All heavy atoms as TSV, in Angstrom:
chain	resi	resn	atom	element	x	y	z
A	1	MET	N	N	-7.642	-7.255	-14.437
A	1	MET	CA	C	-7.264	-7.364	-13.046
A	1	MET	C	C	-5.926	-6.675	-12.830
A	1	MET	O	O	-5.014	-6.789	-13.629
A	1	MET	CB	C	-7.181	-8.833	-12.642
A	1	MET	CG	C	-6.730	-8.990	-11.222
A	1	MET	SD	S	-6.561	-10.724	-10.711
A	1	MET	CE	C	-8.175	-10.948	-10.052
A	2	ILE	N	N	-5.797	-6.008	-11.706
A	2	ILE	CA	C	-4.560	-5.284	-11.391
A	2	ILE	C	C	-3.551	-6.290	-10.809
A	2	ILE	O	O	-3.866	-7.146	-9.976
A	2	ILE	CB	C	-4.832	-4.193	-10.329
A	2	ILE	CG1	C	-5.788	-3.158	-10.939
A	2	ILE	CG2	C	-3.547	-3.535	-9.872
A	2	ILE	CD1	C	-6.294	-2.139	-9.959
A	3	GLU	N	N	-2.320	-6.195	-11.332
A	3	GLU	CA	C	-1.291	-7.119	-10.908
A	3	GLU	C	C	-0.882	-6.853	-9.452
A	3	GLU	O	O	-0.769	-5.703	-9.019
A	3	GLU	CB	C	-0.045	-6.883	-11.799
A	3	GLU	CG	C	1.154	-7.717	-11.354
A	3	GLU	CD	C	2.423	-7.332	-12.060
A	3	GLU	OE1	O	2.652	-6.125	-12.265
A	3	GLU	OE2	O	3.132	-8.258	-12.430
A	4	ASN	N	N	-0.679	-7.934	-8.713
A	4	ASN	CA	C	-0.159	-7.861	-7.384
A	4	ASN	C	C	1.360	-7.906	-7.459
A	4	ASN	O	O	1.976	-8.908	-7.696
A	4	ASN	CB	C	-0.691	-9.023	-6.545
A	4	ASN	CG	C	-0.277	-8.908	-5.074
A	4	ASN	OD1	O	0.880	-8.579	-4.757
A	4	ASN	ND2	N	-1.215	-9.185	-4.216
A	5	ARG	N	N	1.935	-6.720	-7.306
A	5	ARG	CA	C	3.381	-6.540	-7.482
A	5	ARG	C	C	4.194	-7.381	-6.523
A	5	ARG	O	O	5.227	-7.982	-6.875
A	5	ARG	CB	C	3.677	-5.052	-7.309
A	5	ARG	CG	C	5.070	-4.620	-7.605
A	5	ARG	CD	C	5.078	-3.099	-7.642
A	5	ARG	NE	N	6.409	-2.539	-7.637
A	5	ARG	CZ	C	6.673	-1.282	-7.754
A	5	ARG	NH1	N	5.677	-0.418	-7.880
A	5	ARG	NH2	N	7.896	-0.835	-7.770
A	6	VAL	N	N	3.716	-7.473	-5.301
A	6	VAL	CA	C	4.444	-8.241	-4.279
A	6	VAL	C	C	4.472	-9.725	-4.633
A	6	VAL	O	O	5.535	-10.381	-4.555
A	6	VAL	CB	C	3.822	-8.034	-2.860
A	6	VAL	CG1	C	4.411	-8.978	-1.842
A	6	VAL	CG2	C	3.997	-6.577	-2.434
A	7	LYS	N	N	3.348	-10.272	-5.033
A	7	LYS	CA	C	3.296	-11.693	-5.426
A	7	LYS	C	C	4.209	-11.976	-6.617
A	7	LYS	O	O	4.857	-13.000	-6.690
A	7	LYS	CB	C	1.894	-12.121	-5.735
A	7	LYS	CG	C	1.029	-12.297	-4.502
A	7	LYS	CD	C	-0.367	-12.806	-4.872
A	7	LYS	CE	C	-1.238	-12.997	-3.660
A	7	LYS	NZ	N	-2.569	-13.510	-4.032
A	8	ARG	N	N	4.192	-11.072	-7.590
A	8	ARG	CA	C	5.030	-11.215	-8.777
A	8	ARG	C	C	6.496	-11.297	-8.384
A	8	ARG	O	O	7.242	-12.178	-8.837
A	8	ARG	CB	C	4.827	-10.122	-9.803
A	8	ARG	CG	C	5.716	-10.261	-11.015
A	8	ARG	CD	C	5.505	-9.169	-12.052
A	8	ARG	NE	N	5.541	-7.817	-11.520
A	8	ARG	CZ	C	6.676	-7.122	-11.281
A	8	ARG	NH1	N	7.849	-7.647	-11.547
A	8	ARG	NH2	N	6.614	-5.906	-10.810
A	9	LEU	N	N	6.934	-10.349	-7.576
A	9	LEU	CA	C	8.346	-10.293	-7.139
A	9	LEU	C	C	8.716	-11.555	-6.364
A	9	LEU	O	O	9.787	-12.105	-6.567
A	9	LEU	CB	C	8.604	-9.050	-6.290
A	9	LEU	CG	C	8.583	-7.742	-7.052
A	9	LEU	CD1	C	8.602	-6.548	-6.087
A	9	LEU	CD2	C	9.734	-7.646	-8.001
A	10	MET	N	N	7.811	-12.034	-5.511
A	10	MET	CA	C	8.119	-13.225	-4.737
A	10	MET	C	C	8.186	-14.460	-5.631
A	10	MET	O	O	9.011	-15.328	-5.405
A	10	MET	CB	C	7.060	-13.385	-3.645
A	10	MET	CG	C	7.187	-12.304	-2.564
A	10	MET	SD	S	5.886	-12.393	-1.318
A	10	MET	CE	C	6.330	-13.864	-0.454
A	11	ARG	N	N	7.317	-14.548	-6.633
A	11	ARG	CA	C	7.391	-15.677	-7.596
A	11	ARG	C	C	8.693	-15.675	-8.327
A	11	ARG	O	O	9.262	-16.744	-8.676
A	11	ARG	CB	C	6.235	-15.581	-8.609
A	11	ARG	CG	C	4.945	-16.208	-8.183
A	11	ARG	CD	C	3.987	-16.389	-9.340
A	11	ARG	NE	N	3.739	-15.136	-10.072
A	11	ARG	CZ	C	2.761	-14.288	-9.787
A	11	ARG	NH1	N	1.923	-14.543	-8.836
A	11	ARG	NH2	N	2.612	-13.202	-10.517
A	12	GLU	N	N	9.245	-14.468	-8.605
A	12	GLU	CA	C	10.502	-14.331	-9.285
A	12	GLU	C	C	11.712	-14.559	-8.384
A	12	GLU	O	O	12.851	-14.484	-8.815
A	12	GLU	CB	C	10.603	-12.970	-9.942
A	12	GLU	CG	C	9.595	-12.709	-11.040
A	12	GLU	CD	C	9.554	-11.271	-11.494
A	12	GLU	OE1	O	10.294	-10.410	-10.924
A	12	GLU	OE2	O	8.785	-10.965	-12.441
A	13	GLY	N	N	11.439	-14.808	-7.091
A	13	GLY	CA	C	12.524	-15.021	-6.137
A	13	GLY	C	C	13.177	-13.731	-5.676
A	13	GLY	O	O	14.281	-13.760	-5.155
A	14	ARG	N	N	12.503	-12.632	-5.906
A	14	ARG	CA	C	13.051	-11.318	-5.510
A	14	ARG	C	C	12.381	-10.829	-4.230
A	14	ARG	O	O	11.362	-11.329	-3.811
A	14	ARG	CB	C	12.818	-10.318	-6.658
A	14	ARG	CG	C	13.579	-10.759	-7.921
A	14	ARG	CD	C	13.199	-9.969	-9.133
A	14	ARG	NE	N	13.305	-8.533	-8.934
A	14	ARG	CZ	C	12.713	-7.629	-9.702
A	14	ARG	NH1	N	11.925	-8.014	-10.728
A	14	ARG	NH2	N	12.855	-6.347	-9.472
A	15	MET	N	N	12.995	-9.833	-3.631
A	15	MET	CA	C	12.482	-9.274	-2.395
A	15	MET	C	C	11.543	-8.097	-2.722
A	15	MET	O	O	11.856	-7.252	-3.549
A	15	MET	CB	C	13.631	-8.785	-1.504
A	15	MET	CG	C	13.180	-8.197	-0.206
A	15	MET	SD	S	14.528	-7.785	0.929
A	15	MET	CE	C	15.552	-6.745	-0.066
A	16	ALA	N	N	10.427	-8.067	-1.990
A	16	ALA	CA	C	9.491	-6.964	-2.119
A	16	ALA	C	C	9.601	-6.092	-0.881
A	16	ALA	O	O	9.661	-6.594	0.244
A	16	ALA	CB	C	8.063	-7.482	-2.270
A	17	LEU	N	N	9.640	-4.787	-1.065
A	17	LEU	CA	C	9.777	-3.846	0.040
A	17	LEU	C	C	8.456	-3.086	0.248
A	17	LEU	O	O	7.843	-2.628	-0.722
A	17	LEU	CB	C	10.899	-2.848	-0.226
A	17	LEU	CG	C	12.270	-3.432	-0.368
A	17	LEU	CD1	C	13.281	-2.347	-0.764
A	17	LEU	CD2	C	12.724	-4.111	0.887
A	18	GLY	N	N	8.061	-2.953	1.484
A	18	GLY	CA	C	6.845	-2.206	1.802
A	18	GLY	C	C	7.101	-1.227	2.922
A	18	GLY	O	O	8.066	-1.303	3.640
A	19	SER	N	N	6.155	-0.282	3.039
A	19	SER	CA	C	6.242	0.702	4.097
A	19	SER	C	C	4.932	0.743	4.853
A	19	SER	O	O	3.865	0.558	4.273
A	19	SER	CB	C	6.536	2.086	3.516
A	19	SER	OG	O	6.674	3.042	4.548
A	20	TYR	N	N	5.017	0.982	6.152
A	20	TYR	CA	C	3.867	1.014	7.078
A	20	TYR	C	C	3.159	2.352	6.989
A	20	TYR	O	O	3.796	3.418	6.959
A	20	TYR	CB	C	4.389	0.760	8.472
A	20	TYR	CG	C	3.372	0.850	9.577
A	20	TYR	CD1	C	2.474	-0.184	9.784
A	20	TYR	CD2	C	3.272	2.008	10.351
A	20	TYR	CE1	C	1.533	-0.075	10.823
A	20	TYR	CE2	C	2.331	2.082	11.370
A	20	TYR	CZ	C	1.463	1.045	11.599
A	20	TYR	OH	O	0.538	1.130	12.609
A	21	VAL	N	N	1.847	2.316	6.931
A	21	VAL	CA	C	1.007	3.516	6.975
A	21	VAL	C	C	0.149	3.427	8.208
A	21	VAL	O	O	-0.741	2.623	8.316
A	21	VAL	CB	C	0.088	3.618	5.735
A	21	VAL	CG1	C	-0.721	4.895	5.782
A	21	VAL	CG2	C	0.889	3.523	4.458
A	22	GLY	N	N	0.446	4.260	9.207
A	22	GLY	CA	C	-0.278	4.103	10.457
A	22	GLY	C	C	-0.649	5.371	11.193
A	22	GLY	O	O	-1.239	5.324	12.241
A	23	THR	N	N	-0.271	6.511	10.674
A	23	THR	CA	C	-0.560	7.753	11.387
A	23	THR	C	C	-1.532	8.648	10.671
A	23	THR	O	O	-2.479	9.133	11.252
A	23	THR	CB	C	0.760	8.529	11.628
A	23	THR	OG1	O	1.708	7.664	12.327
A	23	THR	CG2	C	0.500	9.748	12.492
A	24	PHE	N	N	-1.303	8.823	9.393
A	24	PHE	CA	C	-2.133	9.772	8.637
A	24	PHE	C	C	-3.031	9.048	7.637
A	24	PHE	O	O	-2.519	8.323	6.794
A	24	PHE	CB	C	-1.236	10.762	7.872
A	24	PHE	CG	C	-0.300	11.523	8.776
A	24	PHE	CD1	C	1.031	11.226	8.835
A	24	PHE	CD2	C	-0.803	12.547	9.563
A	24	PHE	CE1	C	1.875	11.926	9.664
A	24	PHE	CE2	C	0.031	13.261	10.393
A	24	PHE	CZ	C	1.393	12.960	10.431
A	25	ALA	N	N	-4.298	9.258	7.730
A	25	ALA	CA	C	-5.268	8.669	6.803
A	25	ALA	C	C	-5.388	9.561	5.579
A	25	ALA	O	O	-6.358	10.251	5.377
A	25	ALA	CB	C	-6.619	8.500	7.464
A	26	ASP	N	N	-4.348	9.534	4.755
A	26	ASP	CA	C	-4.311	10.450	3.596
A	26	ASP	C	C	-3.695	9.683	2.405
A	26	ASP	O	O	-2.609	9.123	2.509
A	26	ASP	CB	C	-3.426	11.628	3.939
A	26	ASP	CG	C	-3.523	12.752	2.903
A	26	ASP	OD1	O	-3.735	12.461	1.723
A	26	ASP	OD2	O	-3.353	13.911	3.312
A	27	PRO	N	N	-4.398	9.666	1.285
A	27	PRO	CA	C	-3.893	8.993	0.110
A	27	PRO	C	C	-2.522	9.532	-0.356
A	27	PRO	O	O	-1.763	8.829	-1.013
A	27	PRO	CB	C	-4.951	9.260	-0.963
A	27	PRO	CG	C	-6.175	9.598	-0.219
A	27	PRO	CD	C	-5.739	10.221	1.071
A	28	GLN	N	N	-2.207	10.760	-0.043
A	28	GLN	CA	C	-0.922	11.340	-0.444
A	28	GLN	C	C	0.245	10.594	0.216
A	28	GLN	O	O	1.340	10.513	-0.339
A	28	GLN	CB	C	-0.855	12.822	-0.127
A	28	GLN	CG	C	-1.767	13.639	-0.994
A	28	GLN	CD	C	-1.723	15.113	-0.719
A	28	GLN	OE1	O	-1.390	15.509	0.421
A	28	GLN	NE2	N	-2.032	15.915	-1.693
A	29	VAL	N	N	0.015	10.021	1.397
A	29	VAL	CA	C	1.053	9.236	2.059
A	29	VAL	C	C	1.385	8.014	1.187
A	29	VAL	O	O	2.550	7.639	0.997
A	29	VAL	CB	C	0.653	8.816	3.477
A	29	VAL	CG1	C	1.633	7.836	4.073
A	29	VAL	CG2	C	0.450	10.030	4.359
A	30	ILE	N	N	0.357	7.402	0.644
A	30	ILE	CA	C	0.537	6.257	-0.250
A	30	ILE	C	C	1.308	6.674	-1.504
A	30	ILE	O	O	2.185	5.931	-1.973
A	30	ILE	CB	C	-0.839	5.643	-0.643
A	30	ILE	CG1	C	-1.667	5.277	0.628
A	30	ILE	CG2	C	-0.631	4.434	-1.560
A	30	ILE	CD1	C	-1.038	4.192	1.471
A	31	GLU	N	N	0.970	7.813	-2.053
A	31	GLU	CA	C	1.668	8.292	-3.237
A	31	GLU	C	C	3.134	8.498	-2.955
A	31	GLU	O	O	3.985	8.186	-3.786
A	31	GLU	CB	C	1.029	9.573	-3.753
A	31	GLU	CG	C	-0.360	9.350	-4.304
A	31	GLU	CD	C	-1.049	10.640	-4.703
A	31	GLU	OE1	O	-0.399	11.709	-4.694
A	31	GLU	OE2	O	-2.259	10.572	-5.039
A	32	ILE	N	N	3.454	9.039	-1.784
A	32	ILE	CA	C	4.888	9.236	-1.409
A	32	ILE	C	C	5.587	7.913	-1.313
A	32	ILE	O	O	6.717	7.765	-1.797
A	32	ILE	CB	C	4.947	9.999	-0.076
A	32	ILE	CG1	C	4.476	11.436	-0.258
A	32	ILE	CG2	C	6.377	9.972	0.483
A	32	ILE	CD1	C	4.238	12.191	1.014
A	33	ILE	N	N	4.903	6.891	-0.730
A	33	ILE	CA	C	5.517	5.562	-0.652
A	33	ILE	C	C	5.797	5.016	-2.032
A	33	ILE	O	O	6.824	4.453	-2.300
A	33	ILE	CB	C	4.582	4.613	0.166
A	33	ILE	CG1	C	4.557	5.059	1.644
A	33	ILE	CG2	C	4.989	3.144	0.018
A	33	ILE	CD1	C	3.486	4.376	2.455
A	34	GLY	N	N	4.837	5.226	-2.940
A	34	GLY	CA	C	5.054	4.733	-4.347
A	34	GLY	C	C	6.202	5.476	-5.012
A	34	GLY	O	O	7.029	4.864	-5.685
A	35	HIS	N	N	6.246	6.770	-4.872
A	35	HIS	CA	C	7.332	7.566	-5.485
A	35	HIS	C	C	8.705	7.235	-4.884
A	35	HIS	O	O	9.725	7.363	-5.553
A	35	HIS	CB	C	7.060	9.068	-5.346
A	35	HIS	CG	C	6.013	9.576	-6.312
A	35	HIS	ND1	N	6.142	9.507	-7.683
A	35	HIS	CD2	C	4.815	10.140	-6.069
A	35	HIS	CE1	C	5.080	10.018	-8.228
A	35	HIS	NE2	N	4.236	10.415	-7.289
A	36	ALA	N	N	8.708	6.793	-3.617
A	36	ALA	CA	C	9.961	6.437	-2.962
A	36	ALA	C	C	10.500	5.065	-3.433
A	36	ALA	O	O	11.591	4.700	-3.096
A	36	ALA	CB	C	9.759	6.413	-1.449
A	37	GLY	N	N	9.701	4.368	-4.255
A	37	GLY	CA	C	10.182	3.124	-4.814
A	37	GLY	C	C	9.777	1.876	-4.093
A	37	GLY	O	O	10.248	0.768	-4.446
A	38	PHE	N	N	8.881	1.950	-3.122
A	38	PHE	CA	C	8.402	0.771	-2.429
A	38	PHE	C	C	7.473	-0.024	-3.305
A	38	PHE	O	O	6.836	0.513	-4.211
A	38	PHE	CB	C	7.741	1.155	-1.095
A	38	PHE	CG	C	8.709	1.617	-0.038
A	38	PHE	CD1	C	8.915	2.955	0.134
A	38	PHE	CD2	C	9.348	0.710	0.773
A	38	PHE	CE1	C	9.808	3.425	1.107
A	38	PHE	CE2	C	10.238	1.143	1.757
A	38	PHE	CZ	C	10.461	2.508	1.916
A	39	ASP	N	N	7.333	-1.312	-2.988
A	39	ASP	CA	C	6.458	-2.196	-3.766
A	39	ASP	C	C	5.085	-2.336	-3.105
A	39	ASP	O	O	4.143	-2.768	-3.783
A	39	ASP	CB	C	7.085	-3.577	-3.854
A	39	ASP	CG	C	8.459	-3.558	-4.513
A	39	ASP	OD1	O	8.555	-3.050	-5.597
A	39	ASP	OD2	O	9.440	-3.991	-3.841
A	40	ALA	N	N	4.971	-2.030	-1.817
A	40	ALA	CA	C	3.717	-2.206	-1.112
A	40	ALA	C	C	3.552	-1.163	-0.018
A	40	ALA	O	O	4.520	-0.584	0.461
A	40	ALA	CB	C	3.666	-3.605	-0.469
A	41	ALA	N	N	2.294	-0.967	0.357
A	41	ALA	CA	C	1.969	-0.094	1.469
A	41	ALA	C	C	1.137	-0.915	2.456
A	41	ALA	O	O	0.089	-1.497	2.075
A	41	ALA	CB	C	1.161	1.113	1.001
A	42	PHE	N	N	1.578	-1.002	3.685
A	42	PHE	CA	C	0.884	-1.742	4.725
A	42	PHE	C	C	-0.046	-0.761	5.468
A	42	PHE	O	O	0.416	0.076	6.246
A	42	PHE	CB	C	1.851	-2.376	5.713
A	42	PHE	CG	C	2.742	-3.412	5.031
A	42	PHE	CD1	C	4.016	-3.057	4.661
A	42	PHE	CD2	C	2.314	-4.691	4.823
A	42	PHE	CE1	C	4.852	-3.971	4.020
A	42	PHE	CE2	C	3.118	-5.617	4.223
A	42	PHE	CZ	C	4.377	-5.271	3.817
A	43	ILE	N	N	-1.328	-0.898	5.241
A	43	ILE	CA	C	-2.333	0.018	5.827
A	43	ILE	C	C	-2.916	-0.633	7.075
A	43	ILE	O	O	-3.547	-1.704	6.980
A	43	ILE	CB	C	-3.432	0.338	4.815
A	43	ILE	CG1	C	-2.819	0.947	3.528
A	43	ILE	CG2	C	-4.452	1.266	5.417
A	43	ILE	CD1	C	-3.769	0.984	2.335
A	44	ASP	N	N	-2.685	-0.071	8.211
A	44	ASP	CA	C	-3.051	-0.678	9.487
A	44	ASP	C	C	-4.372	-0.151	10.010
A	44	ASP	O	O	-4.522	1.034	10.305
A	44	ASP	CB	C	-1.949	-0.388	10.515
A	44	ASP	CG	C	-2.136	-1.150	11.808
A	44	ASP	OD1	O	-3.086	-1.962	11.905
A	44	ASP	OD2	O	-1.354	-0.921	12.741
A	45	MET	N	N	-5.367	-1.038	10.104
A	45	MET	CA	C	-6.666	-0.644	10.687
A	45	MET	C	C	-6.791	-1.143	12.116
A	45	MET	O	O	-7.731	-0.804	12.815
A	45	MET	CB	C	-7.805	-1.246	9.842
A	45	MET	CG	C	-7.972	-0.601	8.512
A	45	MET	SD	S	-9.441	-1.162	7.663
A	45	MET	CE	C	-10.735	-0.341	8.630
A	46	GLU	N	N	-5.833	-1.955	12.561
A	46	GLU	CA	C	-5.910	-2.509	13.900
A	46	GLU	C	C	-5.515	-1.512	14.998
A	46	GLU	O	O	-6.109	-1.441	16.043
A	46	GLU	CB	C	-5.071	-3.745	13.999
A	46	GLU	CG	C	-5.173	-4.458	15.349
A	46	GLU	CD	C	-4.365	-5.743	15.416
A	46	GLU	OE1	O	-3.774	-6.136	14.397
A	46	GLU	OE2	O	-4.290	-6.344	16.492
A	47	HIS	N	N	-4.487	-0.759	14.711
A	47	HIS	CA	C	-3.950	0.171	15.710
A	47	HIS	C	C	-4.112	1.634	15.325
A	47	HIS	O	O	-3.358	2.485	15.796
A	47	HIS	CB	C	-2.466	-0.140	15.954
A	47	HIS	CG	C	-2.243	-1.512	16.515
A	47	HIS	ND1	N	-1.797	-2.546	15.731
A	47	HIS	CD2	C	-2.468	-2.034	17.751
A	47	HIS	CE1	C	-1.686	-3.639	16.462
A	47	HIS	NE2	N	-2.096	-3.371	17.684
A	48	THR	N	N	-5.053	1.925	14.435
A	48	THR	CA	C	-5.282	3.299	14.000
A	48	THR	C	C	-6.778	3.624	14.056
A	48	THR	O	O	-7.591	2.766	14.353
A	48	THR	CB	C	-4.799	3.508	12.541
A	48	THR	OG1	O	-5.582	2.652	11.672
A	48	THR	CG2	C	-3.336	3.189	12.396
A	49	HIS	N	N	-7.089	4.861	13.717
A	49	HIS	CA	C	-8.481	5.308	13.684
A	49	HIS	C	C	-9.038	5.269	12.282
A	49	HIS	O	O	-10.099	5.811	12.044
A	49	HIS	CB	C	-8.549	6.705	14.265
A	49	HIS	CG	C	-7.794	7.715	13.458
A	49	HIS	ND1	N	-6.431	7.851	13.585
A	49	HIS	CD2	C	-8.190	8.557	12.484
A	49	HIS	CE1	C	-6.041	8.797	12.724
A	49	HIS	NE2	N	-7.081	9.232	12.050
A	50	PHE	N	N	-8.342	4.636	11.332
A	50	PHE	CA	C	-8.800	4.622	9.933
A	50	PHE	C	C	-10.153	3.959	9.832
A	50	PHE	O	O	-10.415	2.904	10.437
A	50	PHE	CB	C	-7.831	3.843	9.048
A	50	PHE	CG	C	-6.448	4.412	8.977
A	50	PHE	CD1	C	-5.427	3.656	8.438
A	50	PHE	CD2	C	-6.145	5.667	9.420
A	50	PHE	CE1	C	-4.136	4.146	8.318
A	50	PHE	CE2	C	-4.840	6.184	9.292
A	50	PHE	CZ	C	-3.853	5.399	8.756
A	51	ASP	N	N	-11.024	4.558	9.051
A	51	ASP	CA	C	-12.309	3.912	8.762
A	51	ASP	C	C	-12.287	3.376	7.319
A	51	ASP	O	O	-11.293	3.550	6.627
A	51	ASP	CB	C	-13.488	4.826	8.991
A	51	ASP	CG	C	-13.522	6.077	8.118
A	51	ASP	OD1	O	-12.842	6.064	7.071
A	51	ASP	OD2	O	-14.188	7.056	8.472
A	52	LEU	N	N	-13.328	2.713	6.914
A	52	LEU	CA	C	-13.357	2.093	5.567
A	52	LEU	C	C	-13.198	3.096	4.456
A	52	LEU	O	O	-12.614	2.814	3.424
A	52	LEU	CB	C	-14.609	1.239	5.420
A	52	LEU	CG	C	-14.664	-0.016	6.256
A	52	LEU	CD1	C	-15.983	-0.764	6.037
A	52	LEU	CD2	C	-13.500	-0.943	5.921
A	53	LYS	N	N	-13.764	4.298	4.629
A	53	LYS	CA	C	-13.644	5.329	3.613
A	53	LYS	C	C	-12.176	5.742	3.452
A	53	LYS	O	O	-11.694	5.863	2.333
A	53	LYS	CB	C	-14.479	6.557	3.995
A	53	LYS	CG	C	-14.441	7.641	2.953
A	53	LYS	CD	C	-15.260	8.845	3.379
A	53	LYS	CE	C	-15.071	9.988	2.374
A	53	LYS	NZ	N	-15.716	11.193	2.789
A	54	ASP	N	N	-11.493	5.922	4.563
A	54	ASP	CA	C	-10.053	6.272	4.499
A	54	ASP	C	C	-9.263	5.182	3.766
A	54	ASP	O	O	-8.469	5.460	2.874
A	54	ASP	CB	C	-9.464	6.376	5.912
A	54	ASP	CG	C	-10.050	7.513	6.728
A	54	ASP	OD1	O	-10.473	8.530	6.147
A	54	ASP	OD2	O	-10.084	7.384	7.976
A	55	VAL	N	N	-9.546	3.960	4.149
A	55	VAL	CA	C	-8.824	2.807	3.572
A	55	VAL	C	C	-9.120	2.692	2.089
A	55	VAL	O	O	-8.222	2.440	1.280
A	55	VAL	CB	C	-9.121	1.516	4.309
A	55	VAL	CG1	C	-8.525	0.305	3.626
A	55	VAL	CG2	C	-8.580	1.602	5.759
A	56	MET	N	N	-10.351	2.861	1.715
A	56	MET	CA	C	-10.730	2.796	0.307
A	56	MET	C	C	-9.951	3.821	-0.538
A	56	MET	O	O	-9.402	3.485	-1.599
A	56	MET	CB	C	-12.232	3.038	0.129
A	56	MET	CG	C	-12.679	3.000	-1.319
A	56	MET	SD	S	-14.410	3.463	-1.555
A	56	MET	CE	C	-14.370	5.170	-1.129
A	57	GLN	N	N	-9.842	5.031	-0.056
A	57	GLN	CA	C	-9.099	6.073	-0.761
A	57	GLN	C	C	-7.602	5.742	-0.850
A	57	GLN	O	O	-6.964	5.966	-1.868
A	57	GLN	CB	C	-9.314	7.416	-0.082
A	57	GLN	CG	C	-10.706	7.941	-0.237
A	57	GLN	CD	C	-10.956	9.201	0.548
A	57	GLN	OE1	O	-10.178	9.575	1.430
A	57	GLN	NE2	N	-12.037	9.884	0.227
A	58	MET	N	N	-7.079	5.137	0.238
A	58	MET	CA	C	-5.644	4.773	0.213
A	58	MET	C	C	-5.406	3.581	-0.735
A	58	MET	O	O	-4.390	3.540	-1.408
A	58	MET	CB	C	-5.165	4.465	1.615
A	58	MET	CG	C	-5.088	5.730	2.462
A	58	MET	SD	S	-4.269	5.493	4.064
A	58	MET	CE	C	-5.559	4.707	4.984
A	59	VAL	N	N	-6.323	2.630	-0.805
A	59	VAL	CA	C	-6.191	1.501	-1.728
A	59	VAL	C	C	-6.242	1.984	-3.172
A	59	VAL	O	O	-5.426	1.544	-4.000
A	59	VAL	CB	C	-7.281	0.425	-1.442
A	59	VAL	CG1	C	-7.360	-0.594	-2.571
A	59	VAL	CG2	C	-7.002	-0.243	-0.123
A	60	ILE	N	N	-7.148	2.895	-3.464
A	60	ILE	CA	C	-7.221	3.468	-4.802
A	60	ILE	C	C	-5.921	4.167	-5.176
A	60	ILE	O	O	-5.408	4.009	-6.271
A	60	ILE	CB	C	-8.417	4.408	-4.949
A	60	ILE	CG1	C	-9.738	3.617	-4.878
A	60	ILE	CG2	C	-8.348	5.236	-6.229
A	60	ILE	CD1	C	-10.956	4.475	-4.737
A	61	ALA	N	N	-5.349	4.926	-4.223
A	61	ALA	CA	C	-4.068	5.605	-4.454
A	61	ALA	C	C	-2.974	4.606	-4.737
A	61	ALA	O	O	-2.145	4.806	-5.630
A	61	ALA	CB	C	-3.729	6.486	-3.299
A	62	ALA	N	N	-2.949	3.508	-3.981
A	62	ALA	CA	C	-1.919	2.463	-4.189
A	62	ALA	C	C	-2.065	1.876	-5.556
A	62	ALA	O	O	-1.044	1.657	-6.260
A	62	ALA	CB	C	-2.032	1.401	-3.116
A	63	GLU	N	N	-3.275	1.538	-5.960
A	63	GLU	CA	C	-3.465	0.961	-7.292
A	63	GLU	C	C	-3.047	1.926	-8.381
A	63	GLU	O	O	-2.455	1.520	-9.378
A	63	GLU	CB	C	-4.931	0.530	-7.444
A	63	GLU	CG	C	-5.292	-0.642	-6.560
A	63	GLU	CD	C	-6.752	-1.004	-6.583
A	63	GLU	OE1	O	-7.579	-0.210	-7.069
A	63	GLU	OE2	O	-7.074	-2.105	-6.109
A	64	ARG	N	N	-3.318	3.200	-8.229
A	64	ARG	CA	C	-2.881	4.202	-9.208
A	64	ARG	C	C	-1.365	4.311	-9.285
A	64	ARG	O	O	-0.805	4.603	-10.352
A	64	ARG	CB	C	-3.473	5.536	-8.896
A	64	ARG	CG	C	-4.972	5.617	-9.202
A	64	ARG	CD	C	-5.517	6.979	-8.952
A	64	ARG	NE	N	-6.945	7.000	-9.266
A	64	ARG	CZ	C	-7.746	7.963	-8.841
A	64	ARG	NH1	N	-7.310	8.948	-8.102
A	64	ARG	NH2	N	-9.031	7.926	-9.163
A	65	MET	N	N	-0.704	4.104	-8.137
A	65	MET	CA	C	0.747	4.183	-8.107
A	65	MET	C	C	1.414	2.867	-8.555
A	65	MET	O	O	2.653	2.825	-8.697
A	65	MET	CB	C	1.242	4.507	-6.686
A	65	MET	CG	C	0.887	5.915	-6.211
A	65	MET	SD	S	1.558	7.223	-7.219
A	65	MET	CE	C	3.306	6.882	-7.192
A	66	GLY	N	N	0.620	1.823	-8.724
A	66	GLY	CA	C	1.182	0.540	-9.125
A	66	GLY	C	C	1.824	-0.242	-8.006
A	66	GLY	O	O	2.683	-1.099	-8.257
A	67	ILE	N	N	1.473	0.066	-6.776
A	67	ILE	CA	C	1.997	-0.686	-5.643
A	67	ILE	C	C	0.860	-1.488	-5.019
A	67	ILE	O	O	-0.315	-1.212	-5.205
A	67	ILE	CB	C	2.673	0.225	-4.602
A	67	ILE	CG1	C	1.687	1.208	-3.953
A	67	ILE	CG2	C	3.858	0.974	-5.203
A	67	ILE	CD1	C	2.294	2.039	-2.838
A	68	THR	N	N	1.253	-2.495	-4.254
A	68	THR	CA	C	0.259	-3.402	-3.650
A	68	THR	C	C	-0.178	-2.882	-2.291
A	68	THR	O	O	0.659	-2.683	-1.401
A	68	THR	CB	C	0.881	-4.809	-3.478
A	68	THR	OG1	O	1.286	-5.292	-4.754
A	68	THR	CG2	C	-0.128	-5.785	-2.861
A	69	PRO	N	N	-1.476	-2.666	-2.087
A	69	PRO	CA	C	-1.988	-2.300	-0.766
A	69	PRO	C	C	-2.215	-3.562	0.057
A	69	PRO	O	O	-2.836	-4.515	-0.425
A	69	PRO	CB	C	-3.304	-1.610	-1.069
A	69	PRO	CG	C	-3.767	-2.213	-2.345
A	69	PRO	CD	C	-2.528	-2.590	-3.108
A	70	ILE	N	N	-1.700	-3.593	1.257
A	70	ILE	CA	C	-1.923	-4.706	2.177
A	70	ILE	C	C	-2.564	-4.115	3.421
A	70	ILE	O	O	-1.985	-3.299	4.105
A	70	ILE	CB	C	-0.601	-5.428	2.531
A	70	ILE	CG1	C	0.061	-5.922	1.243
A	70	ILE	CG2	C	-0.851	-6.519	3.536
A	70	ILE	CD1	C	1.461	-6.480	1.448
A	71	VAL	N	N	-3.809	-4.545	3.669
A	71	VAL	CA	C	-4.588	-3.951	4.775
A	71	VAL	C	C	-4.702	-4.970	5.902
A	71	VAL	O	O	-5.073	-6.121	5.692
A	71	VAL	CB	C	-5.987	-3.556	4.312
A	71	VAL	CG1	C	-6.782	-2.947	5.417
A	71	VAL	CG2	C	-5.893	-2.576	3.145
A	72	ARG	N	N	-4.432	-4.479	7.128
A	72	ARG	CA	C	-4.586	-5.335	8.299
A	72	ARG	C	C	-5.652	-4.679	9.154
A	72	ARG	O	O	-5.653	-3.539	9.462
A	72	ARG	CB	C	-3.281	-5.409	9.063
A	72	ARG	CG	C	-3.436	-6.065	10.435
A	72	ARG	CD	C	-2.178	-6.232	11.155
A	72	ARG	NE	N	-1.703	-4.977	11.695
A	72	ARG	CZ	C	-0.808	-4.919	12.676
A	72	ARG	NH1	N	-0.312	-6.005	13.160
A	72	ARG	NH2	N	-0.384	-3.777	13.089
């Protein structure tokens, strides 16, 4: 099972930082967030045109980067 980085940090009493993904349905955006040092990527399906295929690719990218994908 892949570790949930955000939950781990919160259990340790530390702060987890995330970045919003809401304009471009591109896994490279997630990779940039990971390389920038964030712990999570917030993928918004409520206010965007993202479909499940887009989100699936972004979640896979987040898992490869070792960051937690949070989908709304």
